[in-house]
N, C-alpha and C positions, 0 to 999 in steps of 0.2 A: 635503221629498218633493213637496210640495205641488203646488211654481212648475212642477217637470220638468209632471207629467201637464197640465199645463189649456193651457199654450205652442204646443198644437201647430198653434192655427189659421194665420196669416201668420206662420211666422221662413222665415228665411233658409237658404241652405248653410250657413255659418258658424256660422246661429243656434245650428243641431240638430250640429253639432259641437261647436258645446262643449257646450252642455246635451252630453248625450250622455255629453263626455271627461269633466264635472263625476263628471255620476250610478259614475260607472264609481270617482272619487277613491274618492267616497262610499260604496261598497260594500267599496273596497280601506283603505280607515279601519275601516273600520267593522267588518269581517274580522281584521286588524290587533287593535284593541279586546278581541274577541271570549276572543283565544286567548290572549292576558296577563291581565289584568283587575287581581292586582297590579302589574305589571308584572316582575314576576323569576320571572325562567324557568325558577333552580334553589332547589326551599328548600330542599339539605340544611346551610343557614348554623342554620336553630335548630335541628335536630338537636342536644344533651347539654345545652341549655338548661331550666332549675327556669320552671316559672312561681310566681305572686304568694307564700304562704303566706299561712295565716288569720294567723301570728305580726307581719304586717309594718304591724299599729298601729301595733306596738310602734317600730317606727321614726319614725313622724308623731308619736309622743309627747317620742322622744327631739328630737324638730325641735324643738316647741312652747318643752319646753321653756331649753335652745336659749339658742334663740329670746330667748324669755321670760331668761333670765339674764345675758346683751348687755343689754338696753333693762335691765333694772334696775342694771346696774354703773351704765351710760351716769348716770341717770338720779340714781340714789349722790354718781359723780364730781361731777356741776353742784351 
């Protein structure tokens, strides 16, 4: 935006028209971005879901145990 403010000295008519068009496009884009910050117009898709419970660490331990088990099986068979 600083470029638009300080370049009024020696502009031709074409330059002035292009600058005003660019400013208008920038304003429209900024307004559109403010309307939907997450890109979703309707958040109804999230209804009925649950958050992570306090027992989520159990699944982490299960995955780690499975990875260790696979590693042990691979090492012992060679």
